[in-house]
C-alpha positions as CSV (number, residue, x, y, z in Angstrom):
1,M,-26.8,54.8,-14.2
2,V,-23.7,56.9,-13.2
3,D,-20.5,54.9,-12.9
4,R,-19.6,54.6,-9.3
5,R,-15.9,55.5,-9.8
6,D,-16.8,58.6,-11.8
7,F,-19.3,59.6,-9.1
8,L,-16.9,59.2,-6.3
9,K,-14.3,61.1,-8.1
10,F,-16.3,64.3,-7.6
11,A,-17.5,63.5,-4.1
12,A,-16.3,65.8,-1.4
13,A,-14.8,64.3,1.7
14,G,-16.2,64.2,5.3
15,P,-19.6,64.0,6.9
16,A,-22.0,66.9,7.4
17,A,-22.6,66.7,11.1
18,L,-25.0,68.9,12.9
19,G,-23.0,72.0,14.0
20,A,-20.0,70.9,12.0
21,Q,-20.9,72.9,8.9
22,T,-23.5,75.3,7.6
23,S,-24.9,74.9,4.1
24,R,-24.8,78.0,2.0
25,G,-25.8,76.6,-1.3
26,P,-28.6,74.1,-1.8
27,I,-28.4,71.1,0.5
28,R,-27.3,68.0,-1.4
29,A,-29.7,65.2,-0.7
30,A,-30.2,61.6,-1.8
31,V,-33.2,59.3,-1.9
32,F,-32.5,55.7,-0.9
33,G,-35.5,53.6,-2.0
34,L,-38.0,54.3,-4.7
35,E,-40.9,51.9,-4.1
36,H,-42.8,53.4,-1.1
37,S,-46.0,55.4,-1.9
38,H,-44.5,58.5,-0.2
39,T,-41.4,58.5,-2.4
40,T,-42.5,60.6,-5.3
41,G,-44.1,63.2,-3.0
42,K,-41.0,63.6,-1.0
43,F,-38.8,63.7,-4.1
44,K,-41.1,66.4,-5.6
45,A,-41.1,68.4,-2.3
46,M,-37.3,68.6,-2.4
47,K,-37.1,69.1,-6.2
48,D,-39.5,72.1,-6.0
49,S,-37.6,73.6,-3.0
50,P,-34.7,76.1,-3.5
51,D,-33.2,74.6,-0.4
52,Y,-32.3,71.2,-2.0
53,Q,-30.4,69.6,-4.8
54,V,-31.3,66.0,-5.2
55,A,-27.9,64.6,-6.1
56,A,-28.7,60.9,-6.3
57,V,-31.5,58.3,-6.1
58,W,-31.3,54.5,-5.8
59,D,-33.3,51.4,-5.2
60,P,-31.7,48.0,-4.8
61,D,-34.4,46.3,-6.9
62,P,-33.6,46.5,-10.6
63,A,-37.3,46.3,-11.6
64,V,-38.1,49.3,-9.3
65,R,-35.2,51.3,-10.7
66,A,-36.3,50.5,-14.3
67,R,-39.8,51.8,-13.6
68,A,-38.5,55.0,-11.9
69,Q,-36.1,55.7,-14.7
70,K,-39.0,55.9,-17.1
71,E,-40.9,58.5,-15.0
72,P,-40.6,62.1,-16.1
73,L,-40.2,63.2,-12.4
74,F,-36.8,61.4,-12.1
75,Q,-35.4,62.5,-15.5
76,G,-31.9,64.1,-15.1
77,V,-31.3,62.8,-11.6
78,P,-28.3,60.4,-11.2
79,F,-29.1,56.8,-10.2
80,V,-26.2,56.0,-8.0
81,D,-25.8,52.8,-6.0
82,D,-26.2,53.0,-2.2
83,A,-22.5,52.4,-1.4
84,A,-21.4,55.3,-3.6
85,M,-24.3,57.5,-2.3
86,L,-23.3,56.9,1.3
87,A,-19.6,57.5,0.5
88,D,-20.2,60.9,-1.1
89,G,-19.2,63.4,1.5
90,S,-21.1,66.2,-0.3
91,I,-24.4,64.6,0.4
92,E,-25.7,65.9,3.7
93,L,-29.2,64.3,3.9
94,V,-30.5,60.9,2.9
95,V,-34.2,60.2,2.7
96,V,-34.9,56.5,3.3
97,E,-38.0,55.1,1.6
98,C,-38.6,51.4,2.1
99,H,-40.6,48.7,3.6
100,V,-40.9,48.5,7.4
101,W,-38.5,45.6,7.7
102,E,-35.8,47.5,5.8
103,A,-35.9,50.8,7.7
104,L,-33.5,50.1,10.5
105,D,-30.9,48.5,8.3
106,R,-30.9,51.4,5.9
107,G,-31.2,54.0,8.7
108,E,-28.2,52.6,10.5
109,R,-26.1,52.7,7.4
110,V,-27.0,56.4,6.8
111,I,-26.1,57.4,10.3
112,A,-22.9,55.4,10.1
113,A,-22.0,57.3,7.0
114,G,-22.4,60.6,8.8
115,K,-25.6,61.8,7.0
116,H,-28.7,63.5,8.4
117,L,-31.6,61.0,8.1
118,H,-35.2,61.3,7.2
119,L,-36.6,57.8,7.8
120,E,-39.9,56.4,6.4
121,K,-42.5,55.3,9.0
122,P,-42.9,53.1,10.9
123,P,-39.1,52.7,11.5
124,G,-39.2,48.9,12.1
125,N,-40.5,47.0,15.1
126,D,-37.4,46.6,17.2
127,L,-37.4,49.4,19.8
128,G,-33.9,48.6,21.1
129,R,-32.4,49.1,17.6
130,F,-34.3,52.3,17.1
131,Q,-33.1,53.6,20.5
132,A,-29.5,52.7,19.5
133,L,-30.0,54.5,16.1
134,A,-31.3,57.6,17.8
135,A,-28.4,57.5,20.4
136,E,-25.9,57.2,17.6
137,A,-27.5,60.1,15.7
138,R,-27.4,62.2,18.8
139,R,-23.8,61.3,19.5
140,K,-22.7,62.3,16.0
141,K,-24.9,65.4,16.1
142,L,-27.0,64.2,13.1
143,L,-30.6,65.0,12.6
144,L,-33.2,62.2,12.8
145,Q,-36.7,62.8,11.4
146,T,-39.4,60.2,10.8
147,G,-42.0,60.5,8.1
148,Y,-45.4,61.1,9.8
149,V,-47.6,63.2,7.5
150,W,-49.6,65.4,9.9
151,R,-46.7,67.1,11.7
152,W,-47.0,70.3,9.7
153,H,-50.8,70.3,9.1
154,E,-52.3,73.6,10.1
155,G,-55.5,72.1,11.5
156,V,-53.7,69.5,13.6
157,N,-51.3,72.1,15.0
158,A,-54.1,74.6,15.6
159,A,-55.8,71.9,17.8
160,I,-52.6,71.3,19.8
161,E,-52.0,75.0,20.2
162,A,-55.5,75.7,21.4
163,A,-55.2,72.9,24.0
164,R,-51.8,74.1,25.2
165,K,-53.1,77.6,25.6
166,G,-55.9,76.4,27.8
167,W,-58.7,77.4,25.4
168,L,-60.3,74.0,25.5
169,G,-60.4,73.7,29.3
170,R,-59.3,70.3,30.6
171,V,-58.5,68.1,27.7
172,H,-59.9,64.7,28.5
173,M,-60.3,62.9,25.1
174,V,-58.3,62.6,21.9
175,R,-59.7,60.6,19.0
176,G,-58.0,59.7,15.8
177,N,-58.7,57.6,12.7
178,M,-56.2,56.6,10.0
179,S,-58.2,54.2,7.9
180,A,-57.5,53.1,4.3
181,D,-58.9,51.0,1.4
182,R,-56.0,48.6,0.8
183,D,-55.5,46.4,-2.3
184,A,-54.3,42.8,-2.1
185,V,-50.6,43.8,-2.5
186,Q,-50.6,46.3,0.4
187,R,-52.6,44.0,2.5
188,A,-50.0,41.3,2.2
189,V,-47.3,43.8,3.2
190,E,-49.2,44.9,6.3
191,A,-50.1,41.3,7.3
192,R,-46.5,40.6,8.3
193,Y,-47.1,42.3,11.6
194,K,-49.5,41.6,14.5
195,G,-50.9,45.1,14.4
196,G,-51.5,44.9,10.6
197,G,-52.9,48.1,9.1
198,F,-52.9,49.8,12.5
199,F,-49.1,49.3,12.8
200,E,-48.6,50.7,9.3
201,L,-50.8,53.8,9.6
202,A,-51.9,54.7,13.1
203,G,-48.6,56.3,14.0
204,H,-49.8,59.4,12.0
205,A,-52.5,59.9,14.7
206,I,-50.3,58.7,17.6
207,D,-47.7,61.4,16.7
208,P,-49.8,64.4,17.6
209,T,-51.4,62.6,20.5
210,V,-48.1,62.1,22.3
211,R,-47.0,65.6,21.4
212,L,-50.0,66.8,23.3
213,L,-50.4,64.3,26.1
214,G,-47.0,62.7,26.6
215,R,-46.4,59.1,27.5
216,P,-49.5,57.0,28.2
217,S,-49.6,55.0,31.4
218,K,-51.3,52.1,29.7
219,V,-52.1,51.1,26.1
220,Q,-54.5,48.3,25.0
221,G,-55.0,47.3,21.4
222,W,-57.5,45.1,19.7
223,F,-56.7,43.7,16.2
224,R,-59.3,41.9,14.4
225,H,-60.0,40.5,10.9
226,H,-63.6,41.5,10.1
227,T,-63.8,42.7,6.5
228,G,-64.3,39.3,4.9
229,V,-61.2,39.5,2.7
230,D,-59.5,36.0,2.3
231,D,-56.3,36.8,4.1
232,R,-54.9,37.1,7.7
233,L,-54.5,40.9,7.9
234,A,-55.7,42.5,11.1
235,D,-57.9,45.0,9.2
236,N,-60.2,46.4,11.9
237,S,-58.4,47.7,14.9
238,V,-58.7,50.0,17.8
239,A,-56.3,51.1,20.6
240,V,-57.1,52.9,23.8
241,F,-54.4,55.0,25.5
242,E,-54.7,55.9,29.2
243,F,-53.2,59.1,30.5
244,E,-53.5,60.6,34.0
245,Q,-56.5,62.7,33.2
246,A,-57.4,61.7,29.6
247,L,-58.1,58.9,27.2
248,A,-57.2,58.7,23.6
249,V,-58.9,56.3,21.1
250,I,-57.3,55.6,17.7
251,T,-59.0,53.4,15.2
252,Q,-58.0,51.9,11.8
253,S,-59.8,50.0,9.1
254,A,-58.0,48.6,6.1
255,R,-61.2,48.3,4.1
256,M,-63.1,51.6,4.3
257,A,-64.6,53.2,1.2
258,G,-63.8,56.9,1.1
259,A,-61.3,56.5,3.9
260,T,-59.1,59.4,3.1
261,D,-61.8,62.0,3.5
262,Y,-62.8,60.5,6.8
263,R,-59.4,60.4,8.5
264,C,-59.5,62.6,11.6
265,F,-57.8,64.0,14.6
266,E,-60.0,65.4,17.4
267,V,-59.1,67.1,20.7
268,I,-62.0,67.4,23.2
269,G,-62.0,69.4,26.3
270,T,-64.4,70.7,29.0
271,D,-64.6,74.1,27.3
272,G,-64.1,73.4,23.7
273,S,-63.3,70.9,20.9
274,F,-61.3,70.9,17.7
275,L,-62.4,68.3,15.0
276,V,-60.0,68.1,12.1
277,H,-60.2,66.1,8.9
278,P,-56.6,66.6,7.7
279,E,-56.8,64.8,4.4
280,S,-60.3,65.7,3.1
281,N,-60.5,67.8,0.0
282,P,-60.4,70.6,1.0
283,P,-59.2,70.0,4.6
284,R,-62.0,70.6,7.1
285,M,-61.9,71.8,10.7
286,R,-64.8,72.4,13.1
287,V,-64.3,74.2,16.3
288,Y,-66.5,74.7,19.4
289,L,-65.6,77.1,22.2
290,R,-67.7,78.1,25.2
291,E,-66.0,81.6,25.0
292,A,-64.3,83.4,22.2
293,R,-60.6,82.8,22.2
294,G,-57.9,84.3,19.9
295,S,-59.4,84.4,16.4
296,Y,-62.2,81.9,17.2
297,K,-65.7,83.0,18.2
298,A,-67.9,81.3,20.8
299,G,-70.0,78.3,19.6
300,W,-69.6,76.0,16.6
301,Q,-67.8,77.3,13.6
302,D,-66.3,75.9,10.4
303,V,-62.7,77.1,9.8
304,A,-61.5,77.2,6.2
305,L,-58.0,75.7,5.7
306,P,-55.8,76.1,2.6
307,P,-54.4,73.1,0.8
308,Q,-52.1,71.1,3.0
309,P,-49.4,69.5,0.8
310,R,-47.6,66.7,2.4
311,F,-43.9,66.7,3.0
312,V,-43.2,70.4,2.3
313,G,-43.1,71.2,6.0
314,D,-40.8,68.3,6.8
315,F,-38.2,69.4,4.4
316,R,-38.5,73.0,5.3
317,E,-37.8,72.1,8.9
318,L,-34.9,69.9,7.9
319,A,-33.4,72.7,5.8
320,R,-33.8,75.1,8.7
321,A,-32.0,72.8,11.1
322,I,-29.2,71.8,8.7
323,R,-28.5,75.4,7.7
324,S,-28.6,76.7,11.3
325,G,-26.8,73.8,12.9
326,T,-29.6,73.6,15.5
327,A,-32.0,70.9,16.6
328,L,-35.2,69.9,15.0
329,E,-38.4,71.2,16.6
330,L,-39.4,67.5,17.3
331,S,-36.6,66.1,19.3
332,Y,-34.9,62.7,19.6
333,E,-36.9,62.2,22.7
334,H,-40.2,62.7,20.8
335,E,-39.2,60.3,18.1
336,L,-38.3,57.7,20.7
337,L,-41.6,58.2,22.6
338,L,-43.6,58.0,19.4
339,Q,-42.0,54.7,18.4
340,E,-42.3,53.2,21.8
341,T,-46.0,54.2,22.0
342,L,-46.7,52.8,18.5
343,L,-45.1,49.5,19.3
344,R,-47.0,49.3,22.6
345,A,-50.3,50.0,20.8
346,A,-49.6,47.6,18.0
347,G,-48.8,44.7,20.3
348,E,-45.1,44.5,19.5
349,I,-44.1,45.3,23.1
350,K,-46.0,45.1,26.3
351,G,-48.4,48.0,26.9
């Protein structure tokens, strides 16, 4: 571990606010939290990118740090405590990886320190605090991005694009599934919340749903314990989202064999449908159109998709916005709507 005084000795002064400076060398970034399942993927995405230099990593838990320090992926990266990390003015971006109940505390500290923030999902269950966090980030001209994994998926975005261009006619149904096959440790983590596994994972499907359809007028969720596992986790759940001219149905099971290959996002219209399995190997997409549109022919067709690595698109987008001093493609308003809709769907606030 780097001595804090030595680390601070070389830290440049002043925050890197949006519009206040433009990065010309690699963007110095830090990872605050090393236990989440997404951490290694995000660290690798930055490490492999010429846009970033990972200047520091840290986890408050000594056991977690000890495990990480033994991993080849983290060799050569300074382990720097969170106070020193946040005090280093040369670090522009902090990636917060943590449990749900830690997200807002850590996110608030990052914004207070004047850093751009990538925040693991879901970012807590207190909508008011998240709204205040977003407002402070906006006031300080700092970027705020949450970590939902389908945002840059070619198939998901192709479905949204086709709908927006009118190729699907009147879109009246969206369906999504974000099931998993959880072990006892993760089940205990998710059981802390009424929405259980749905609250932990369904935001990945809610994210593109509200991108396409906006704010639902009504949300109703059902959270049941049906898998026979001896715990209290809501492990078999569904939520229905009502829009003016459409419905969305998102389901989640915490005990589904082969769940990853089944996860899906579907957009169904009067003149066509896109059926996307974002995390199958290889990713799969089926399209039906009444008439040929763009590169798609009439009728059913299977569309080949290249590998869709997670996190690469997120950090490419952050680098673009940091270097240009411009906003992210997905705005503060989108992040707020997404969090509000997830909390409504998961029973944390009234639907």
